[in-house]
Kinemage of the C-alpha trace (Angstrom):
@kinemage 1
@onewidth
@group {chain A} dominant
@subgroup {mainchain}
@vectorlist {calphas} color= white
{ca met a 1} P 15.602 79.528 69.697
{ca ser a 2} L 18.075 81.979 68.994
{ca arg a 3} L 18.973 80.507 65.773
{ca trp a 4} L 15.392 80.296 64.681
{ca ile a 5} L 15.054 83.887 65.430
{ca leu a 6} L 18.104 84.732 63.495
{ca gly a 7} L 17.083 82.508 60.602
{ca ala a 8} L 13.566 84.123 60.628
{ca gly a 9} L 15.118 87.512 60.581
{ca phe a 10} L 17.410 86.638 57.595
{ca leu a 11} L 14.517 85.360 55.697
{ca leu a 12} L 12.471 88.568 56.464
{ca ala a 13} L 15.562 90.775 55.348
{ca leu a 14} L 15.835 88.851 52.306
{ca leu a 15} L 12.034 89.027 51.467
{ca ala a 16} L 12.346 92.753 52.024
{ca gln a 17} L 15.212 93.074 49.472
{ca leu a 18} L 13.277 91.049 46.975
{ca ala a 19} L 10.431 93.493 47.429
{ca gln a 20} L 12.694 96.538 46.943
{ca ala a 21} L 14.402 94.924 44.092
{ca gly a 22} L 11.032 94.552 42.327
{ca gln a 23} L 10.172 98.368 42.472
{ca val a 24} L 10.571 100.500 39.420
{ca ser a 25} L 13.739 102.423 39.479
{ca val a 26} L 13.513 105.569 37.455
{ca his a 27} L 14.890 109.277 37.398
{ca asp a 28} L 12.810 112.054 36.214
{ca pro a 29} L 9.606 110.199 35.640
{ca val a 30} L 6.660 111.620 33.333
{ca met a 31} L 3.515 109.741 32.265
{ca ala a 32} L 0.483 109.659 29.694
{ca lys a 33} L -2.431 107.643 29.473
{ca gln a 34} L -3.696 106.080 26.117
{ca gly a 35} L -6.846 104.074 26.403
{ca asp a 36} L -6.722 102.013 29.691
{ca thr a 37} L -2.895 102.047 29.728
{ca tyr a 38} L -0.558 104.327 31.344
{ca tyr a 39} L 2.933 104.822 29.975
{ca leu a 40} L 5.965 105.966 31.852
{ca tyr a 41} L 9.161 107.435 30.676
{ca ser a 42} L 12.478 108.395 32.464
{ca thr a 43} L 15.923 109.287 31.975
{ca gly a 44} L 18.361 106.523 30.741
{ca pro a 45} L 19.831 105.077 27.842
{ca gly a 46} L 17.747 105.827 24.910
{ca ile a 47} L 14.811 106.804 27.387
{ca ala a 48} L 13.593 103.656 29.064
{ca phe a 49} L 9.705 103.261 29.197
{ca tyr a 50} L 6.981 101.155 30.967
{ca ser a 51} L 3.330 100.435 30.691
{ca ser a 52} L 0.729 99.678 33.317
{ca lys a 53} L -2.979 99.219 33.643
{ca asp a 54} L -3.169 100.637 37.332
{ca met a 55} L -0.129 102.952 37.852
{ca arg a 56} L 1.312 100.557 40.259
{ca his a 57} L 2.257 97.331 38.252
{ca trp a 58} L 4.629 98.059 35.525
{ca arg a 59} L 5.790 96.252 32.482
{ca pro a 60} L 9.275 97.104 30.929
{ca glu a 61} L 8.796 98.060 27.238
{ca gly a 62} L 12.521 98.724 26.288
{ca arg a 63} L 13.684 102.015 25.043
{ca val a 64} L 12.284 104.703 22.807
{ca phe a 65} L 15.722 105.355 20.788
{ca pro a 66} L 17.165 101.884 19.640
{ca gly a 67} L 20.136 104.119 18.730
{ca his a 68} L 21.307 107.600 19.198
{ca pro a 69} L 18.963 110.796 18.599
{ca ala a 70} L 20.091 112.015 15.294
{ca ala a 71} L 21.503 115.504 16.624
{ca ala a 72} L 22.613 114.253 19.882
{ca ala a 73} L 26.321 113.758 19.208
{ca lys a 74} L 26.653 117.233 17.553
{ca ala a 75} L 24.698 119.225 20.294
{ca ala a 76} L 26.613 117.462 23.121
{ca pro a 77} L 30.115 116.166 22.216
{ca gly a 78} L 30.971 113.017 24.327
{ca phe a 79} L 27.216 111.761 24.341
{ca asp a 80} L 27.193 108.512 26.024
{ca asp a 81} L 23.609 107.231 24.949
{ca his a 82} L 22.253 108.810 28.254
{ca val a 83} L 19.037 110.811 27.177
{ca trp a 84} L 17.901 113.223 30.005
{ca ala a 85} L 14.509 114.318 31.387
{ca pro a 86} L 11.835 113.397 28.859
{ca asp a 87} L 8.352 115.069 28.583
{ca ile a 88} L 5.271 113.432 27.093
{ca gln a 89} L 2.519 115.418 25.514
{ca his a 90} L -0.572 114.730 23.073
{ca his a 91} L -1.196 117.585 20.458
{ca asp a 92} L -2.808 117.730 17.044
{ca gly a 93} L -3.415 113.969 16.961
{ca lys a 94} L 0.301 112.966 17.665
{ca tyr a 95} L 2.334 112.159 20.837
{ca leu a 96} L 5.360 114.325 21.326
{ca leu a 97} L 8.224 113.268 23.460
{ca tyr a 98} L 10.763 115.850 24.294
{ca tyr a 99} L 14.259 114.860 25.400
{ca ser a 100} L 17.465 116.347 26.545
{ca val a 101} L 21.020 115.687 25.684
{ca ser a 102} L 23.794 117.439 27.782
{ca ala a 103} L 27.268 117.086 29.189
{ca phe a 104} L 26.578 116.374 32.861
{ca gly a 105} L 27.234 119.738 34.936
{ca lys a 106} L 27.630 121.880 31.670
{ca asn a 107} L 25.216 123.769 29.683
{ca thr a 108} L 26.342 121.951 26.484
{ca ser a 109} L 22.913 120.917 26.080
{ca ala a 110} L 19.871 120.627 23.639
{ca ile a 111} L 16.288 119.673 23.921
{ca gly a 112} L 14.860 117.751 20.950
{ca val a 113} L 11.517 116.176 20.123
{ca thr a 114} L 10.302 112.815 18.557
{ca val a 115} L 6.598 112.200 17.483
{ca asn a 116} L 4.432 109.200 17.126
{ca lys a 117} L 0.958 108.258 16.261
{ca thr a 118} L 0.549 105.945 19.325
{ca leu a 119} L 2.076 104.959 22.462
{ca asp a 120} L 1.545 101.407 22.226
{ca pro a 121} L 4.647 99.425 20.903
{ca arg a 122} L 2.618 96.556 19.814
{ca ser a 123} L 0.517 98.757 17.369
{ca pro a 124} L 1.309 98.678 13.628
{ca asp a 125} L 1.359 102.452 13.736
{ca tyr a 126} L 4.136 102.657 16.349
{ca lys a 127} L 7.009 104.518 15.043
{ca trp a 128} L 8.855 107.387 16.667
{ca glu a 129} L 10.121 110.106 14.193
{ca asp a 130} L 12.707 112.454 15.507
{ca gln a 131} L 12.015 116.053 14.682
{ca gly a 132} L 15.624 117.196 15.932
{ca ile a 133} L 16.332 120.140 18.025
{ca val a 134} L 13.848 122.564 19.554
{ca val a 135} L 16.273 124.806 21.659
{ca gln a 136} L 19.976 124.537 22.221
{ca ser a 137} L 22.195 126.103 24.817
{ca val a 138} L 25.977 127.000 23.944
{ca pro a 139} L 28.635 127.687 26.429
{ca gly a 140} L 30.243 131.068 26.320
{ca arg a 141} L 26.845 132.376 24.497
{ca asp a 142} L 24.092 131.493 26.899
{ca ile a 143} L 23.871 131.898 30.574
{ca trp a 144} L 20.837 129.402 30.439
{ca asn a 145} L 20.791 125.363 30.302
{ca ala a 146} L 18.677 123.765 27.780
{ca ile a 147} L 17.366 120.796 29.694
{ca asp a 148} L 14.505 119.635 31.673
{ca ser a 149} L 11.790 120.478 29.443
{ca asn a 150} L 7.915 120.650 30.022
{ca val a 151} L 5.211 121.787 27.476
{ca val a 152} L 1.938 123.282 28.716
{ca glu a 153} L -1.191 124.279 26.488
{ca asp a 154} L -2.433 127.744 27.323
{ca glu a 155} L -6.261 128.458 27.448
{ca lys a 156} L -6.060 129.743 23.471
{ca gly a 157} L -4.388 126.242 22.403
{ca ser a 158} L -0.955 127.598 22.161
{ca gly a 159} L 2.054 125.380 23.414
{ca trp a 160} L 4.675 126.962 25.778
{ca met a 161} L 7.795 125.250 26.840
{ca ala a 162} L 9.199 125.662 30.361
{ca phe a 163} L 12.938 124.387 30.758
{ca gly a 164} L 16.302 124.906 32.521
{ca ser a 165} L 18.630 123.926 35.318
{ca phe a 166} L 20.783 125.943 37.338
{ca trp a 167} L 22.672 128.980 35.562
{ca gly a 168} L 20.025 131.557 34.877
{ca gly a 169} L 17.012 129.599 36.165
{ca ile a 170} L 13.605 128.527 34.473
{ca lys a 171} L 12.912 129.856 30.989
{ca leu a 172} L 9.733 129.999 29.020
{ca val a 173} L 9.436 130.117 25.197
{ca lys a 174} L 6.322 129.914 23.059
{ca leu a 175} L 6.313 127.031 20.514
{ca asn a 176} L 5.063 127.050 16.912
{ca glu a 177} L 1.750 125.585 15.913
{ca ala a 178} L 3.423 122.023 15.599
{ca trp a 179} L 5.217 122.324 19.085
{ca thr a 180} L 8.546 121.526 17.511
{ca arg a 181} L 10.283 124.890 17.450
{ca pro a 182} L 10.165 128.291 19.072
{ca ala a 183} L 7.303 130.512 17.421
{ca glu a 184} L 8.370 133.443 15.380
{ca pro a 185} L 8.828 136.224 16.559
{ca gln a 186} L 10.243 134.479 19.508
{ca val a 187} L 8.746 135.156 23.009
{ca trp a 188} L 11.198 134.228 25.960
{ca ser a 189} L 10.992 134.957 29.580
{ca thr a 190} L 12.528 133.955 32.900
{ca ile a 191} L 9.668 132.399 35.091
{ca ala a 192} L 11.867 131.149 38.044
{ca ala a 193} L 15.413 131.704 39.497
{ca arg a 194} L 17.315 131.397 42.558
{ca glu a 195} L 20.384 133.681 43.355
{ca arg a 196} L 23.451 133.372 41.077
{ca pro a 197} L 26.331 135.210 42.849
{ca ala a 198} L 28.246 137.795 41.064
{ca phe a 199} L 31.351 136.827 39.282
{ca val a 200} L 30.360 133.139 38.746
{ca lys a 201} L 31.919 132.031 35.687
{ca asp a 202} L 29.487 131.752 32.725
{ca asp a 203} L 30.415 128.086 32.282
{ca ser a 204} L 29.644 127.222 35.911
{ca gly a 205} L 26.304 126.351 36.962
{ca gly a 206} L 27.172 127.938 40.351
{ca pro a 207} L 24.981 127.392 43.353
{ca ala a 208} L 21.499 128.525 41.909
{ca glu a 209} L 19.906 125.045 42.643
{ca ile a 210} L 16.857 125.008 40.659
{ca glu a 211} L 15.562 122.840 37.888
{ca ala a 212} L 12.719 120.478 36.418
{ca pro a 213} L 9.882 122.685 35.838
{ca phe a 214} L 6.372 121.428 35.263
{ca ile a 215} L 3.460 123.461 34.787
{ca phe a 216} L -0.069 122.275 35.637
{ca arg a 217} L -3.327 123.719 34.864
{ca lys a 218} L -6.106 123.805 37.146
{ca ser a 219} L -9.206 125.891 38.023
{ca gly a 220} L -7.912 128.816 36.113
{ca trp a 221} L -4.389 128.707 37.521
{ca tyr a 222} L -1.196 127.804 36.191
{ca tyr a 223} L 0.901 125.910 38.899
{ca leu a 224} L 4.645 125.900 38.394
{ca phe a 225} L 6.447 123.122 40.252
{ca val a 226} L 10.114 123.195 40.289
{ca ser a 227} L 13.063 121.348 42.177
{ca trp a 228} L 15.431 122.958 44.651
{ca gly a 229} L 18.639 121.544 45.902
{ca leu a 230} L 20.883 118.704 44.821
{ca cys a 231} L 19.880 115.543 43.184
{ca cys a 232} L 22.206 112.497 42.777
{ca gln a 233} L 24.241 112.834 45.753
{ca lys a 234} L 22.827 109.813 47.638
{ca glu a 235} L 22.694 110.721 51.411
{ca lys a 236} L 23.764 114.355 50.718
{ca ser a 237} L 21.078 115.120 48.291
{ca thr a 238} L 18.692 117.876 49.087
{ca tyr a 239} L 16.232 117.728 46.242
{ca his a 240} L 12.675 118.938 47.055
{ca val a 241} L 9.742 120.420 45.262
{ca val a 242} L 8.318 123.806 45.649
{ca val a 243} L 5.470 125.666 43.853
{ca gly a 244} L 3.991 128.927 42.618
{ca arg a 245} L 1.295 129.702 40.709
{ca ser a 246} L 0.010 132.421 38.173
{ca arg a 247} L -3.424 133.256 36.426
{ca ala a 248} L -1.239 133.736 32.924
{ca val a 249} L 1.070 131.296 31.500
{ca thr a 250} L 4.004 133.767 31.134
{ca gly a 251} L 3.703 134.732 35.123
{ca pro a 252} L 4.791 136.193 37.276
{ca tyr a 253} L 4.296 132.869 39.523
{ca leu a 254} L 4.041 133.758 43.015
{ca asp a 255} L 4.499 131.621 46.086
{ca lys a 256} L 1.906 131.755 49.091
{ca asp a 257} L 3.550 134.747 50.389
{ca gly a 258} L 3.271 136.612 47.203
{ca lys a 259} L 7.071 136.236 46.183
{ca asp a 260} L 7.909 135.912 42.734
{ca leu a 261} L 9.518 132.787 41.632
{ca ala a 262} L 11.746 134.553 39.304
{ca leu a 263} L 13.000 136.547 42.462
{ca gly a 264} L 13.702 133.310 44.434
{ca gly a 265} L 10.165 132.561 45.681
{ca gly a 266} L 8.780 129.039 46.185
{ca ser a 267} L 6.319 127.320 48.689
{ca leu a 268} L 7.227 123.994 49.858
{ca val a 269} L 5.223 121.050 48.482
{ca val a 270} L 7.079 117.851 49.555
{ca gln a 271} L 10.688 117.178 50.778
{ca gly a 272} L 12.687 114.019 51.712
{ca asn a 273} L 12.776 112.320 55.266
{ca ala a 274} L 15.033 109.658 57.007
{ca lys a 275} L 13.595 106.923 54.803
{ca trp a 276} L 13.341 108.847 51.285
{ca lys a 277} L 15.927 111.338 50.040
{ca ala a 278} L 16.288 113.533 46.933
{ca leu a 279} L 12.300 113.877 46.348
{ca gly a 280} L 11.975 115.736 42.921
{ca his a 281} L 12.098 116.248 39.151
{ca asn a 282} L 7.967 115.778 39.530
{ca ser a 283} L 5.375 115.749 36.820
{ca ala a 284} L 1.681 116.147 37.637
{ca tyr a 285} L -1.641 114.991 35.904
{ca thr a 286} L -5.118 114.579 36.088
{ca phe a 287} L -6.206 110.919 35.349
{ca asp a 288} L -9.861 109.722 35.763
{ca gly a 289} L -10.848 112.854 37.696
{ca lys a 290} L -7.819 112.385 40.408
{ca asp a 291} L -4.832 114.647 40.417
{ca val a 292} L -1.612 112.866 40.969
{ca met a 293} L 2.070 114.105 41.229
{ca val a 294} L 4.706 111.853 40.000
{ca leu a 295} L 8.529 111.901 41.043
{ca his a 296} L 11.407 110.088 42.066
{ca ala a 297} L 12.760 109.483 45.546
{ca tyr a 298} L 15.971 107.696 46.855
{ca glu a 299} L 15.396 104.947 49.337
{ca thr a 300} L 17.920 105.114 52.253
{ca ala a 301} L 17.464 101.475 52.937
{ca asp a 302} L 18.337 100.402 49.266
{ca lys a 303} L 21.614 102.423 49.081
{ca tyr a 304} L 19.901 105.481 47.848
{ca leu a 305} L 18.493 103.676 44.752
{ca gln a 306} L 15.819 105.946 43.049
{ca lys a 307} L 12.349 104.666 43.133
{ca leu a 308} L 9.089 105.741 41.395
{ca lys a 309} L 6.501 107.528 43.488
{ca val a 310} L 2.858 108.150 42.497
{ca met a 311} L 1.249 110.545 45.118
{ca glu a 312} L -2.280 111.878 45.071
{ca met a 313} L -2.432 115.751 45.016
{ca his a 314} L -5.058 117.307 47.239
{ca trp a 315} L -5.854 121.172 47.470
{ca asp a 316} L -6.166 123.305 50.548
{ca gly a 317} L -8.893 126.002 50.958
{ca ala a 318} L -6.656 128.558 49.057
{ca gly a 319} L -6.202 126.396 46.266
{ca trp a 320} L -2.624 125.224 46.911
{ca pro a 321} L -1.471 121.684 45.941
{ca met a 322} L -0.701 119.161 49.158
{ca val a 323} L 0.447 115.685 49.117
{ca asp a 324} L 0.652 113.273 51.876
{ca ala a 325} L 4.435 112.212 52.860
{ca ala a 326} L 2.977 108.836 54.219
{ca glu a 327} L 2.233 107.887 50.650
{ca leu a 328} L 6.078 107.771 50.104
{ca asp a 329} L 5.666 104.364 52.033
{ca ser a 330} L 2.354 103.224 51.039
{ca tyr a 331} L 3.054 103.656 47.350
{ca arg a 332} L 5.428 100.830 46.033
{ca ser a 333} L 5.512 100.227 42.397
{ca val a 334} L 5.733 96.712 41.020
{ca gln a 335} L 8.130 95.786 38.162
{ca gln a 336} L 6.721 92.908 36.358
């Protein structure tokens, strides 16, 4: 009897491992929908991407860049084919995929953009055309980090790029009409930051743990999501998502208590638990009338391997976003 129980337990454990192995493993996920198909992009060699009809069953589609982005090696010496933190947008009849190259933990970084007529890799029109660098940070010159971009369209149709990680916090810059370079004359601002102690060396990010901005428009508000804490530290990860909002794209973005995110404000949206760590680097969308938050989370039971999570966003009576932490368990992607 005991052998049967042990055998059944082993089988159940094996099935659980197979189920876990079938989930989509991504960092920094972003998503777009073209026709009836969703496309998912993430950090990785050449930017890995997937397609799906239901946001749950995902088909691997390979990588966006078969080789290196043209400007990567020059912008980030030692570039190892790892392309960071994509953002996908549709503007003026084209899809724009923003990407980052960086030396890990350094602000030797750049954000570039590549464009395509379609997201469907089986279309005869499918061809990514790299437009080069949008913004670049240089150690010793800049106390900000050109990584983790997100572009939002304002009520007048202008594009604004939010970006940043550690250092001086989250920056916002207005883009030109093509959304491929800063607009002239350049308009820059700081929209979120955490305390950076005095005398921290300029080449160090310091303990100002903030990154991964995403701006979501709804009901006359601009909601700025950012990730606080540390990712990529397995069980020591402290990543979590906070939010502030503004009536203007340029801010100020205030949290529920009225504190400016540029002065350390931020209201908690979702954080990790015993089963899931390092919740963060989220994006947010409205698909078919439903608002969703897309993020990654580390599964404790799978040696802290990062997994895709898609969670429905609800709104409280005051218009603040909410997600149900129970969906961390109920949503399980399937890699086909």
